[in-house]
C-alpha positions, 0 to 999 in steps of 0.5 A: 491493459492501461499503462498505470495498471501494467506498472502497479507495484506487485512486490516490495522491490517495486515500492519507493519508500523514502526512509530506509528504516520504514522500508525495512519495516514494510519489507518485514511485513511483506516477508514474515509479518509480525502479529501486530497490525500495521498503520501506514500514515502520511500525506497523499503521495507517500506510498501508503496504499501501494505499500499496503497492497504489496504487503497483501499481495506478498502474504496471499502469494506466500500462503497461496490464499484465494481471496475475494475482496480484501481491500476496503475503504473505511468510508464505505464500510459504515457501521456494518463493517463487521459483516463485510470484513468477516465475509472476506475473512471466512473466505480466506480462512478456508484451508488457511493455516495462518490468518486472514489479511484485511486492508482498510484505507483511510481508517480515520473515516470511521466515525470517532465516537460511534464506530471506532470504539466498537472497531477497537473491540472487534480488533481485540476479539478477532486478533487470532483470525485477522491481520490488519493493515490500514492507511490514514492521511489524518492520524489525529482523527484516530482515537488513541485506543485504536492507534495503540493496537497498531504499529504506526509508520509515518511515511514521507513522500519520496524525493525526485532522487528516490524515484530514479531506480523505479523510473529506470526499471519501468523505462527499461521494461518498455524497451527504452535504454536510458542511463541512470544519469538520463533518468536523474536529469529527467526527474530533477524537478519532479515533485509529484506522487507515484501516479504523477510519475507513471503519467510522466513515464508514459508520456516519455515512452509515447514520445520516444516511440513516436520518433523511433522508426 
């Protein structure tokens, strides 16, 4: 397994969310999700997709739901989104006492005029069956009637200090033993995304192992 896949966030504790209030909302959706759909908005690198996936992982694990294809990109859903989503919903609902959960990334990619109005109606018609979690880089491209169906959380990219504990945890899991101060110094000029962080940590691990007898 590649280094990045090995260290993908799987639980809430693996996430790095800059704002504690936003983190509390995401944790709530991981544990006892409110009925209102959740939209995670913000610039690339804010952790939207990782948070949406962790919410889904937590939900499926809690209910022991067997799922197939719960994550979609709005650009690839197209106009036949209902058939694609409902195929997964029907699979998840087998012996499931709650609702199905669907993640839609880049939901703003749904056509504003031809698709979003119908998707709003679809959400209303299926709200007793589906929990939606969506992400967007461009909240302004979503019609107001769709936005109003969601609890909207605006995420900011984490700072270098926000990443310290996550980086420390990964390094320890890889057999290295840096201190928190060591990692703080390592990340003092870091301003990248989660992907950039994983690349940096992998390079650090490889360099350490190369010099270790």
